[in-house]
C-alpha positions as MATLAB code, in Angstrom:
seq = 'MARARRGPYPMGMKARGARRRGSTLLETMLAILIMTTVGLALLAMVQKSLAVSLKAREQMSCSRMVQTGFSRIKNLDFYYLFAADSSLSNHGLWAAYPYKAVLDGLQATLAASRFDRFRVQVTFMRRDISDANGDGRTSDLIQFTDNNSDNADDYDTGIRYFDQNGDLDFYDTYVSGGRTVAEQPDTHIKKVTFDVFRRGRLVCSQTELVSLEGFSGDVNPSSEASLALLVSTPSNNAFLYALDTAGRVSAWNLPIAKAYPSDILRYRADAVSPLLVSGETDPLAAVNLYVNSSGILASPAADMSGAFSASPAAVTAALAEGADALRGQAVKDAYTSPIAARALILDLKAPVSTGTTPSGTVPTRSPYVSALLSDPGISTSVTSGICPDVVTLRINGVEVNHSYSQGPAVWIDSTTGTVPVLDTGTYTAVVEFGDYAGYKASATWTFTVEVPDTDNSAPAIAQKSPIGMAPSTLPEISVKVFDNQSGIIPASIVLKLDGAVVVDASNIGSRYDAGADRVFYTPGGAFAPGSAHTVEVTASHWANDPLDKVTSSEAWDFTVP';
ca = [
      -0.131    0.265   -0.042;
       1.464    3.125   -0.772;
       2.219    6.246    1.638;
       0.465    9.266    1.501;
       3.171   11.996    0.620;
       4.130   14.660    3.062;
       5.272   18.103    2.809;
       8.410   19.655    3.341;
       7.431   20.215    7.089;
       6.048   18.170    9.918;
       2.603   19.082   11.376;
       3.824   19.880   14.408;
       6.425   22.897   12.544;
       3.502   24.068   11.015;
       1.711   24.453   14.056;
       4.431   25.888   15.920;
       5.145   28.590   12.801;
       1.766   29.797   13.125;
       1.313   30.741   17.233;
       4.623   32.569   16.160;
       3.249   34.292   13.572;
      -0.151   34.754   16.266;
       2.548   36.200   18.729;
       4.354   38.957   16.451;
       1.502   40.077   15.476;
       0.230   40.524   19.317;
       3.487   42.445   20.041;
       2.794   44.649   17.560;
      -0.157   45.825   17.895;
       0.681   46.475   21.974;
       3.539   48.273   20.788;
       1.218   50.448   18.650;
      -0.638   50.784   21.674;
       1.631   51.894   24.221;
       3.108   54.220   21.437;
      -0.167   55.645   21.294;
      -0.883   56.032   24.539;
       2.831   57.598   25.307;
       2.385   60.030   22.690;
      -1.287   61.344   23.944;
       0.173   61.754   27.181;
       2.847   64.196   25.405;
       0.583   65.880   23.371;
      -1.938   66.619   26.573;
       1.346   67.421   28.577;
       2.181   70.263   25.722;
      -0.891   71.622   25.519;
      -1.185   72.079   29.588;
       1.962   73.873   29.626;
       1.271   75.869   26.862;
      -2.159   76.803   28.679;
      -0.616   77.757   32.136;
       2.144   79.916   30.087;
      -0.647   81.805   28.400;
      -2.693   82.241   31.094;
       0.086   83.393   33.137;
       0.779   85.930   30.574;
      -2.355   87.213   30.763;
      -2.453   87.658   34.192;
       0.656   89.601   34.335;
      -0.529   91.713   31.795;
      -4.060   92.584   33.347;
      -2.241   92.731   37.093;
      -0.375   95.716   34.551;
      -3.732   97.096   33.586;
      -4.774   97.275   37.022;
      -2.110   98.901   38.687;
      -2.825  101.553   35.935;
      -6.167  102.441   36.592;
      -5.831  102.183   40.095;
      -3.371  105.216   39.143;
      -5.817  106.685   37.537;
      -9.028  105.778   39.921;
      -7.474  107.441   42.810;
      -6.509  110.693   41.391;
     -10.234  111.653   41.307;
     -12.000  113.635   43.243;
     -12.971  111.679   46.093;
     -16.793  112.833   45.677;
     -16.498  111.545   41.769;
     -15.701  108.409   42.934;
     -18.367  106.569   41.347;
     -19.428  102.902   40.573;
     -18.560  102.533   36.881;
     -18.926   99.793   33.966;
     -16.743  100.469   30.681;
     -19.329   98.210   28.686;
     -22.205  100.832   29.431;
     -22.951  104.071   27.967;
     -20.927  107.127   29.238;
     -19.640  104.682   31.717;
     -22.938  104.460   33.660;
     -22.634  107.836   33.979;
     -24.151  111.187   33.501;
     -22.465  112.864   29.877;
     -20.845  115.627   31.461;
     -19.384  113.672   34.698;
     -16.214  115.313   34.991;
     -13.899  112.800   34.749;
     -15.416  110.809   31.900;
     -12.424  111.762   29.931;
     -10.369  109.672   32.289;
     -12.511  106.690   32.240;
     -12.116  107.082   28.391;
      -8.349  106.982   28.604;
      -8.443  104.176   30.840;
     -10.653  102.398   28.532;
      -7.944  102.828   25.423;
      -5.533  102.101   27.297;
      -7.463   98.987   28.461;
      -8.336   98.026   24.853;
      -4.710   98.502   23.588;
      -3.794   95.180   25.383;
      -6.993   93.489   23.997;
      -8.927   93.643   27.701;
     -12.646   94.906   26.621;
     -13.897   96.133   29.756;
     -13.531   97.214   33.063;
     -15.619   97.808   36.382;
     -15.172   99.898   39.048;
     -17.311   98.868   42.293;
     -17.363  101.118   45.203;
     -18.710  100.173   48.545;
     -18.902  102.614   51.265;
     -17.369  102.109   54.798;
     -17.039  103.763   57.771;
     -14.528  103.410   60.960;
     -17.169  101.684   63.603;
     -15.672  104.495   66.556;
     -19.316  103.686   68.443;
     -19.167  100.087   68.240;
     -22.656  100.111   66.131;
     -22.316   96.346   65.275;
     -21.320   95.270   68.686;
     -18.254   93.433   68.448;
     -16.351   95.031   71.344;
     -14.040   96.762   68.435;
     -14.416  100.484   68.324;
     -10.837  100.125   65.620;
     -12.824   98.103   62.490;
     -14.209   98.708   59.559;
     -17.670   98.237   58.691;
     -19.831   98.894   55.556;
     -22.627  101.053   54.728;
     -25.622   98.765   55.153;
     -29.342   99.592   53.781;
     -31.504   96.030   54.997;
     -34.809   98.145   54.970;
     -34.449  100.141   51.950;
     -35.242  103.632   53.030;
     -31.575  104.494   52.267;
     -30.330  104.853   55.206;
     -27.435  102.973   56.990;
     -28.653  100.440   59.858;
     -26.594  100.905   62.442;
     -26.352  104.681   62.258;
     -29.517  106.633   60.569;
     -27.428  109.672   59.902;
     -25.341  108.031   57.106;
     -27.890  107.667   54.420;
     -28.466  108.443   50.659;
     -30.179  111.950   50.257;
     -31.405  113.812   46.887;
     -30.539  117.310   48.267;
     -31.142  119.504   45.119;
     -34.206  117.097   44.290;
     -32.826  116.276   40.544;
     -33.689  112.165   41.605;
     -29.802  111.313   41.874;
     -27.330  110.455   44.523;
     -24.066  112.139   42.087;
     -23.936  115.853   43.873;
     -22.275  117.240   46.337;
     -23.392  120.634   48.579;
     -22.193  121.961   51.565;
     -23.548  121.557   55.083;
     -22.098  122.738   58.392;
     -19.467  124.895   57.124;
     -18.073  121.418   54.728;
     -18.505  119.470   51.420;
     -20.744  116.522   52.070;
     -21.829  114.131   48.850;
     -25.555  113.019   48.191;
     -23.938  109.493   48.898;
     -23.182  108.143   51.988;
     -20.794  110.451   53.523;
     -18.634  108.021   55.155;
     -15.131  109.317   54.124;
     -13.765  105.936   53.081;
     -14.709  103.825   50.309;
     -13.598   99.960   49.261;
     -12.939  100.268   45.511;
     -12.792   97.288   43.311;
     -11.428   97.555   39.944;
     -12.243   94.462   37.923;
     -10.739   93.743   34.092;
     -12.563   91.542   31.440;
     -11.298   89.821   28.313;
     -14.219   88.512   25.851;
     -16.704   88.472   28.906;
     -14.408   86.851   31.322;
     -13.152   88.143   34.871;
      -9.728   88.238   34.516;
      -8.322   89.539   37.587;
      -9.116   92.329   40.286;
      -8.093   94.057   42.842;
      -9.359   95.752   45.705;
      -7.833   98.914   47.767;
      -9.248  101.389   50.735;
      -9.595  105.013   49.532;
     -10.248  107.761   51.988;
     -10.797  111.416   51.680;
      -8.165  112.434   54.326;
      -5.504  109.998   52.711;
      -5.340  107.467   55.784;
      -3.571  104.363   55.390;
      -3.326  101.973   58.389;
      -7.100  100.510   59.836;
      -5.735  101.427   63.203;
      -6.169  104.863   63.037;
      -9.083  106.892   63.792;
     -11.111  107.763   60.685;
     -13.012  111.443   60.063;
     -14.948  111.434   62.878;
     -11.138  112.500   65.296;
     -11.187  115.792   66.749;
      -8.341  117.389   64.639;
      -8.978  117.492   60.884;
      -6.018  117.221   58.462;
      -5.753  117.295   54.490;
      -2.705  116.822   52.545;
      -3.351  118.443   48.946;
       0.009  118.141   47.775;
       1.449  115.630   47.004;
      -1.652  113.636   45.593;
      -1.776  110.199   46.422;
      -0.443  108.288   44.437;
       1.715  110.449   42.539;
       5.375  110.438   40.896;
       8.171  112.228   41.888;
      11.213  113.171   39.703;
      14.562  115.128   39.975;
      16.293  117.516   37.819;
      19.692  117.071   39.791;
      21.774  115.803   36.859;
      22.356  116.513   33.476;
      20.936  113.658   32.063;
      17.752  113.515   34.080;
      17.516  117.502   32.607;
      18.015  115.777   29.243;
      15.519  113.152   29.677;
      13.169  115.619   31.077;
      13.242  118.414   28.466;
      13.314  115.760   25.355;
      10.010  116.926   22.936;
       7.904  114.672   22.030;
       4.869  114.413   19.902;
       2.144  113.493   22.284;
       1.387  115.729   25.539;
       0.979  114.021   28.915;
      -2.797  113.803   30.116;
      -3.791  116.361   32.697;
      -4.772  114.002   35.439;
      -1.490  112.539   35.867;
       0.368  113.733   38.921;
       3.748  114.509   39.387;
       5.796  116.504   42.033;
       9.665  117.545   41.560;
      11.893  116.224   44.555;
      15.772  117.102   44.734;
      18.338  119.163   46.543;
      17.735  121.823   44.645;
      13.611  121.714   44.890;
      12.186  120.240   48.068;
       9.381  118.426   47.905;
       6.219  120.736   48.544;
       4.080  119.716   51.219;
       0.563  121.221   51.826;
      -2.836  121.484   52.982;
      -5.178  122.360   55.416;
      -5.742  121.561   59.324;
      -7.295  123.060   62.309;
      -5.993  126.820   62.817;
      -2.185  127.208   64.659;
      -1.827  123.398   64.481;
       1.321  121.741   63.493;
       1.822  119.064   61.377;
       4.559  116.299   61.604;
       5.814  115.054   58.751;
       7.351  111.127   58.358;
       8.916  109.232   55.714;
       8.477  105.485   55.599;
       9.693  104.359   58.831;
      11.094  107.860   60.077;
      11.008  109.952   63.034;
      10.002  113.609   62.772;
      11.527  115.234   60.367;
       9.597  118.663   59.708;
       6.779  120.384   62.166;
       5.259  123.116   59.507;
       2.955  125.053   61.508;
      -0.752  126.095   60.000;
      -1.596  129.566   59.642;
      -4.748  131.418   61.585;
      -7.014  129.676   58.204;
      -5.787  126.233   59.025;
      -3.489  126.271   55.664;
       0.203  125.096   55.877;
       3.048  125.057   53.096;
       6.692  123.861   53.196;
       9.200  122.136   51.099;
      11.171  120.304   54.228;
      14.841  119.583   53.022;
      14.874  116.570   55.031;
      11.754  115.179   53.896;
      13.197  115.140   50.648;
      16.494  113.433   51.520;
      14.491  110.649   53.712;
      13.138  109.574   50.248;
      14.524  106.359   48.999;
      14.216  105.899   45.133;
      10.822  103.286   43.915;
       7.964  102.968   46.057;
       7.914  105.528   49.551;
       4.922  106.404   51.854;
       4.865  110.070   53.068;
       2.884  110.187   56.645;
       1.512  113.437   58.452;
      -0.085  114.035   61.154;
      -1.904  116.995   62.679;
      -1.237  117.900   66.483;
      -2.547  120.611   69.279;
      -3.577  120.713   72.409;
      -2.542  117.226   73.036;
      -4.937  116.407   70.123;
      -3.989  114.121   66.941;
      -5.720  113.881   63.465;
      -5.805  110.938   61.426;
      -2.672  110.087   59.951;
      -3.036  111.149   56.179;
      -0.742  109.169   54.046;
       0.280  109.731   50.767;
       2.029  106.860   48.073;
       4.359  108.322   45.756;
       6.897  106.960   43.484;
      10.284  108.029   43.260;
      11.797  108.095   39.527;
      15.258  108.602   39.330;
      15.713  107.187   35.484;
      14.569  107.896   32.187;
      13.117  104.632   29.972;
      14.667  102.712   27.754;
      14.152  100.655   24.786;
      15.639   97.363   25.336;
      14.556   95.759   22.094;
      13.797   96.772   18.011;
      12.699   94.768   15.337;
      12.609   93.869   12.970;
      16.589   94.460   11.514;
      18.474   94.018    8.169;
      16.297   92.487    5.435;
      13.442   90.522    6.295;
      11.805   88.066    3.844;
       8.234   89.014    4.163;
       5.970   91.691    3.572;
       3.528   91.643    7.011;
       6.985   91.955    9.508;
       6.394   92.241   13.229;
       7.473   95.642   14.009;
       8.214   96.700   17.197;
      10.201   98.232   19.988;
      10.298   96.539   23.764;
       9.798   99.638   26.093;
      10.740   99.371   29.807;
      11.355  101.830   32.777;
      14.113  100.318   34.981;
      15.436  102.024   38.289;
      18.923  102.306   39.711;
      18.518  100.343   42.396;
      14.781   99.153   41.963;
      12.021   97.757   39.928;
       9.219  100.259   41.471;
       9.358  102.839   39.039;
       6.864  105.162   37.726;
       6.444  103.114   34.235;
       5.697  103.632   30.484;
       2.894  105.944   30.083;
       1.022  104.374   26.866;
      -0.798  107.860   26.573;
       2.263  109.616   25.319;
       3.655  106.390   22.864;
       4.232  107.362   19.463;
       5.573  105.041   16.485;
       6.223  106.917   13.238;
       7.599  104.989    9.669;
       9.734  106.855    7.399;
       8.485  110.195    9.085;
       4.697  109.467    8.906;
       3.279  108.447   12.520;
       1.134  105.140   12.098;
      -1.570  103.396   14.255;
       0.513  101.105   17.211;
      -0.836   98.628   20.149;
       1.087   99.060   23.399;
       0.537   97.253   26.337;
       3.337   97.318   28.751;
       6.029   95.495   26.706;
       6.302   96.419   22.706;
       4.830   99.234   21.251;
       3.766   96.945   18.171;
       3.108   98.832   14.533;
      -0.607   97.682   14.093;
      -2.937   98.146   10.548;
      -5.814  100.509   11.742;
      -7.797   98.717    8.838;
      -6.862   94.985    9.313;
      -5.871   94.941   13.119;
      -3.465   93.389   12.716;
       0.694   94.070   11.370;
       0.712   96.161    8.346;
       1.467   94.429    4.833;
       4.017   96.714    3.126;
       5.908   97.047   -0.486;
       9.704   95.902   -0.637;
      11.921   98.855    0.087;
      13.690  100.670    3.345;
      12.171  101.387    6.364;
      13.090  104.033    8.960;
      11.013  103.594   12.610;
      11.222  105.778   14.842;
       9.430  105.589   18.742;
       8.854  107.957   20.976;
       8.232  107.519   24.821;
       7.857  108.356   28.535;
       7.252  107.483   32.049;
       4.728  108.887   34.178;
       7.378  110.452   36.017;
       7.411  113.170   33.118;
      11.250  111.368   32.068;
      11.242  110.780   27.776;
      13.056  108.670   25.220;
      13.268  107.791   21.849;
      14.685  105.071   19.953;
      15.686  104.733   15.717;
      15.839  101.739   13.509;
      15.680  100.755    9.618;
      14.534   97.387    8.242;
      14.681   96.581    4.497;
      11.767   94.104    2.810;
      12.804   91.828    0.224;
      10.484   88.724   -0.306;
      12.342   85.930   -2.090;
      10.134   84.675   -5.292;
      10.726   80.882   -4.723;
      10.048   79.451   -1.295;
      10.218   75.502   -1.578;
       8.736   75.039    2.099;
       4.840   75.367    2.974;
       4.087   77.489    5.800;
       4.314   75.332    9.101;
       1.479   74.615   11.338;
       2.421   73.750   15.225;
       1.534   73.849   18.257;
      -2.478   72.818   17.969;
      -4.667   72.791   21.207;
      -6.605   71.523   22.371;
      -6.057   67.944   20.928;
      -7.151   64.775   22.217;
      -9.398   65.905   25.766;
      -9.504   69.776   25.923;
      -9.053   70.825   29.370;
     -12.503   71.985   29.963;
     -16.286   72.405   28.190;
     -14.893   76.299   26.995;
     -11.477   75.697   25.660;
      -9.435   78.267   23.787;
      -8.188   76.803   20.352;
      -5.097   78.228   19.049;
      -2.686   77.315   16.597;
       1.184   78.543   15.407;
       1.222   79.289   11.851;
       4.469   80.492   10.560;
       7.262   80.695    7.832;
      10.477   81.412    8.134;
      11.824   81.850    4.299;
       8.531   84.213    2.922;
       6.461   84.972    6.264;
       2.714   84.154    6.451;
       0.292   86.339    4.982;
      -2.396   87.340    7.604;
      -5.242   87.764    5.165;
      -4.871   84.092    4.483;
      -5.145   82.722    7.598;
      -8.655   80.534    8.418;
      -9.791   78.883   10.771;
     -12.639   76.542   10.907;
     -14.627   74.958   13.701;
     -16.778   71.719   12.922;
     -16.551   73.149    9.252;
     -17.904   76.514   10.104;
     -15.217   79.527    9.506;
     -14.765   81.448   12.849;
     -11.272   83.206   12.242;
     -10.596   85.085    8.652;
      -9.319   87.975    6.640;
     -12.512   89.792    8.745;
     -11.464   89.512   12.270;
      -7.798   88.515   12.035;
      -6.748   91.284   14.134;
      -8.140   90.303   16.974;
      -7.487   86.548   16.718;
      -3.845   87.032   15.442;
      -0.955   87.668   17.711;
       2.162   88.262   15.308;
       4.616   88.556   17.516;
       4.455   84.869   18.884;
       2.352   83.311   15.054;
      -0.602   82.123   17.324;
      -4.060   82.307   15.888;
      -6.874   81.880   18.424;
     -10.499   81.416   19.082;
     -12.562   81.006   21.984;
     -16.057   79.743   21.221;
     -19.254   81.843   22.340;
     -20.324   78.922   24.451;
     -19.425   75.893   26.197;
     -19.712   72.889   24.388;
     -21.925   69.715   25.570;
     -19.719   67.454   27.584;
     -18.618   64.734   25.841;
     -18.910   65.895   22.699;
     -16.108   65.448   19.566;
     -14.829   68.618   17.585;
     -12.944   69.143   14.341;
     -10.849   71.931   13.993;
      -8.948   72.842   10.692;
      -6.488   75.658    9.693;
      -5.535   76.906    6.307;
      -2.438   79.280    5.720;
      -0.458   80.759    2.801;
       2.990   82.718    2.402;
       4.632   85.418    0.014;
       6.438   83.334   -2.458;
       4.466   82.320   -4.856;
       6.541   79.873   -6.454;
       6.530   76.708   -6.478;
       2.902   77.066   -6.408;
       1.904   73.395   -4.186;
       4.091   75.189   -1.531;
       2.127   78.175   -1.485;
      -0.915   77.013    0.832;
      -1.113   74.788    4.223;
      -4.248   73.020    5.594;
      -4.071   71.210    8.374;
      -7.145   69.412   10.641;
      -7.263   67.873   14.065;
      -9.773   66.415   16.644;
     -10.483   67.403   19.876;
     -13.196   66.099   22.916;
     -14.370   67.907   25.442;
     -15.170   66.473   29.319;
];
């Protein structure tokens, strides 16, 4: 009987080979799964790091805006310091509000830094010297409280809203008992909160106490004290300057195109012209003056009408570069006044431009033209800071639109809201600027625009966010688009969300940071939890050869938690 013919391999060997092939396939799939998991984790880390960095930058910028806001608000007449909101007509006040220009200027300063709204909230406070709230203390502050809506304080009915002239508002002042009082609760102390918003979101907020007398410590009596004291010069939060060197004189006298706003108050304080301190107190009282933690430096006397004025050399000599606290207290017949405190900043150095861009030849028709401005001190980082109102940028002798946000002054096309589109050629840029203390400076630089006809590399698209799992149901969508050879055309950038165009030439100015090559967009409302979304970005560069490298387009997905 003939044997059956066998194949080249025994049956056992064929089974083992099949098992090996199955094992290899499984190992490959596991490796792919591990690599995918690790990749997603790395992308999530990068996304989170980018979000934290952007948030930190936003908070730093907002903090500067809050400081700017308070520096303006504290120089208002105390009786005209009302709640305000820049999103309302006339900031929620009346058309003839005497400090409307100050609020308008503050709104413009914030808008230049891409903050779209500020809000001032005011709470009336008073020193509880009679322990009206029964907590056993007479030095604490309590706020005006009107739970029964009768326009009078629940603890002290003498503190109230009073429409003295019958015009149906509480914005006016009048004279009662020989002094000026307000139709609003006359507490002499206001707790002021300054809020800054971006795209409807509260970014940062700061609260400070503002007093009619300028008092600073919570342990001091309020205006109900036996002796009155009002320091009118210098004003609170004022800036001091010195003209005791040739360099400071030159910086102070440097002519620039724009004038400082009238509400910025500054005073000279040097050995040649010591700081003037003046105000009103009780007739024939003496006013003890202190600087920082010093003892009594001078004690000018008030005249028969209660006015005092002096320029003590010892007070000026005690001032240090940076932040200083000037304090005064009137004394007479064993009585004392509230402490009138003035927060001051002594600035001894002119501002500088620490960097200008671009330089040399730039291969793009939409360059990022900027000058980095700063106001360093000689021995301190606390200085008056750059005043945005006097910054001027000129190109080839013509003033151009710019934005400034306590850092770079950037050339911004007034029509598109982003960097300008330039013809080829050479440009000369000049920036003029000054600090709040009154020192001025300028910087000049040149650059040439020359775009190559050929660019063999398509625009690059990177740092897409969010990707994978979003950090929230309302994430900011962002992506970096750049081209190092011929530059991105801003008007070519298109960002789509779920197929709908959300960024294009019509709104690129508010959605594109040319300095960081970053496009960003935040949806108008939160996404549904667990929903998936697709983002697509398209951008072109200036060079037109070869045609297949002019434009790049990429899409990615994310899911909200």
